N, C-alpha and C positions, 0 to 999 in steps of 0.2 A: 478453582481459587480464580487462574488467568480468564475463564471462560467469564466469569461476571465482570472483572476489570475489563476486558475489550466488548462487552455489551456496554457498560459505560459509558463506556469514552465514545463508543459510536454514535449512542444517543445525545451525548452532547455535540459533538460532530455535526448531528442533522440540525440540529439548533440552529449551528452559526451564519449568520447572514452577512450580505456583499459588503454593509458597512464594518463589520466587526472584521473580516480578512481583509481592508483598508488598512482597517487602524496598526493590524495586526504588519501587513508587509510595511507599513512608515518602520514602525516602529523596528521591524529587522534591519529596514535598510539605515536608516541611524544607529544601529548597534554593532553592524558586523559590514555597513558597506555596500553598495552595491557589487561589485565584482566577488566578493564573495559570497553574496547568495545567488550568486548566478552560477559558480563553480558547486554550491550545495543543490541547487538545483537540475543540475548537468548530472551528479551524483547521483540524485535522487530519481532522474527519469531511467538512469542506467540498471541503476537497484531493481527499477518496475519492470523492467524489459527479462533481466534476467529472471527474477520471480515468479513470472507469466512462462515464460520458457521450462523451466522448474515444474508450475503446474502441468502444463500443456504432456511432459516428460513422464510424469505420475500417471496419471491421466491415460495416458497411452502404455504402461505397465500395467495398470488395474485394468483395462482391459483386457489387453492380453494374457494376463492370470485369469479372467473371469473367462474366456474363450476355451484355455485351456483344462480350468475343472470342469468344463462342460456346459459352459451359459449360464453359470448359477452367479445371481448378485449379491 
């Protein structure tokens, strides 16, 4: 169920152009203010870095397990 949701959302995001992004940014700045948006984007960046680290760690564990089992993929 969630897989379909993410697939639909990804397809919607692929079709967003620069003009739509500018409109969204202006609306967000009007609603939240520039300082709040700056804080939000910094938090989003930190979260992205953390998720990349977790992904790399999981790939390393997967590789280690694969080598322990005898190279099976």
